[in-house]
N, C-alpha and C positions, 0 to 999 in steps of 0.2 A: 504494500500500500504506500502511496506517496505521502510523505510527511506534510503536515498542515502548512508549515512554513514555505515549502516548495510550491504548494498550490497557490498560496497568497502571492508569491513572486510571479508565478505564471500568469495569474489573472491581471496583475499590475503591468506586466511587460508584453503580453502576447500580441497586442495590437501593433506594436512598433518593432519588436524583435525580428531580425531577418529570418531566423529559422522557422518561427511560427507563421510568419507571413507567407513564406514559400510553401510550407506544408498546407496552408489553406488554399493556395493557388493550385497545388498538386491535387487536392480534393476536388476543386472546381473543375479542373481539366478532365478528371476521370468521371465526374458526374455527367458531363456532356457526352461522354462516350458510351454511357449505359443505354441498353435498348429499352424501348417503351417509355411511356410518360412517367413523370414523378408521382410518387405515392407516399406511403408512410415510411419514415426512416427512423432508425434507432441509432443514436450516437452513444456508444458504450464508453464509459470512462470520460465523460464530456468535460470534466473539470468546470471551468467558468463558461463553457458553451461557445468557444470560438468557432469550432467546426459546425456546431448546431446552427449558428447564424449563416454559415455558408450554405447549408442545406436549405434553410428558409429562403435565401436569396435566389436559389435555383428551383424554387417552387415545390420543394418537398414539404411534407407535413412531419416535422421532426419531433422526437422525444429525446431529451437529454437524460441519460441514465448515469448517475454519479454516486459512488459509494460514500465519499467523504462529505462531512457537513459543510466545510468551507467552499468546496467547489459547487455543491448543490445550491448553497445560498447565493453565490455569485451568479449562477445561471438564472435563478429565479429573479434576482434583481434586474437582470437584463430582459425580463418578461418572456423567458423561454419556457416552454412546457417541460417540466423537470420532475423526475422521480428519483428517490433514493433507492439504490439497488445494487446488488452484488452480481457481477458478471457470471458467476457460477450458478446463480439462481435468479434468472431475470424475472421481474414481476410483470411479465408480458404474456398475453395469450399465444398459444401455439398457432403457427400458420397464419400470422396476422400482419407481417411486416414485409415491405417491398425492398428494403435495403437496410443492411447493417453496416455501420462505420465503427471501426475499433482502431483508432490511431494511437500507437504506443501504449497499449493496454496489456497485451498478453505477457510481456516480460515482467509485469508486476505481480502476477498471480501464480501461486504454487501449482495448481492444477490447470494449466493453460488449455489442455485438451478438453476439459470440462466446459470451459468458456466457449470453445468452438462448437461443442455439442449443443450448448444452449443457443448459440447463433442459429444453427441449423433448425432447431426446434421452432424458433419464433419466425423464421423466414418462410414465406410462401414457396411452394415448388417453383423453380425457375428464377427465383430472386437472387440478388447478388450481395456479396460482402466485400468491403474495401478495408484492408488491414495494413498497418505499418508496424514495424518493430525495429529496434536497434540490431545491428548485425556485428558478428565476429567478436569472439571472446578475446582476440588479440587487442581489441580496443578497450577492454575492461579497465576501469579506473575508479578513482574516488568519486567521480561524477555519478557513476552507476550506483554506487553505494548510497550516496546522498539523496538520490531521487527514488530509491526503493526498487531498483532493478534486481531481479533474481537471476537473470541470464541475458545473454545476447545470442542471436540466432545465426545459423547458416542458411543458405537456400534449402538444403536438404532437411534440416530440422524444422524449418517453418513449413515446408511442404508436408512433411510427415504429420505435424500437429493438425494442420488443416484437413488433410485427407482422413486421418484417424478420427477426427471429430465429425466427419460425414460431409465435408464440402469438396467439390471438385475445383482444383486450381486451374483457372483459365490463363493466367499470366502472373509471372513473378519477376521482379526486376529491382535493381539498385537505384537509390537516389542519394544526393549529397556525396557524389563521387569526387568532384574536383577538389573539395575541401578535406577529403580524407587524410592526406599527408599532414596538413596543419592540425587536424583533430588528433591524430595519433601523437604528434609531437607535444601538443599542449597538454593532453591528458596524462602523459607520462609524469608531468610535474604537478598535476592538479591535486588539490587537497580538499576540494568541495565541488559542488555542482557547477556546471557552466552557466546556469541561469542567473544572470545578473544584468543590471543596467549597463549599457555599453556606450562608449563614445560614439556620437552620431556619425562621425566620419568612418569609423571602423564598421559600424553597423551598415552603412551605405555601401562600403566596399565589399563586405561579405555578401550582402544582398545582390550586388551586381554579379558576383561570381556564381552564386547559386542560380540566378535567373539565366545566365549564359548557358548553364547545363541543359536547359530545356531544349536547346537547339543543336545539341551535340549527340552523337551516337555512343553514349557511354553507359547505357543502362545495364549492359552485361558485365561491366567491370566492378571490382569491389568498391563499395561505398561505406558510408557510416550507417545507413538505414536500408531496409528492404521494404518493398510494397508488394502486395498481392491483391489480385481480383479473383474471387472465388464464387462459386454458384452452388446453390442447393438444387440438385436434380430431383425429379419427381420421385 
């Protein structure tokens, strides 16, 4: 579980921080690629609802599901439909959801496969899930400890968790590839989480790099994170 202090930092910084801004853009691009019209979406581990707002903007009817008090309170203050809930026991009817979003959630939960099983349960047949996780234990650092990570994933371990939980992986790729060398160097020396207020010039420079990645064929290379699009078959 994410520490309350880290949730408060996230809520305060996510609108401006380069990493959260690009992750929201990543979600938006993938929403546009999904088949069919928007419907009901579940944002698991929503924290303050940054991704929930992206879902609203793209005409989905979202529900923010957040385990912690601070995140759920922040999401409600933003007038987002919010429920307190555990990803291993979602308080949602079976076969009732058209999309599940779980961005940087699985790595926080001991029984990650159970979370995927719950995703499958609430999804309608043919509906999709969009999932991101941190990748590669070689990048493990004090940052992971501070933000409550239990693991980092490889392509094979993420695929196995999703498939064992009953989802079919349509696509799996890397993101935050260009900044991986810098992340590896920084985290060797880190003593706490990376989430902090940044110099605006540094924030702008990092944002420019990560935006450039959208236009380069680097998604098969090692990155800092992995993203998957998976489907519940009938």
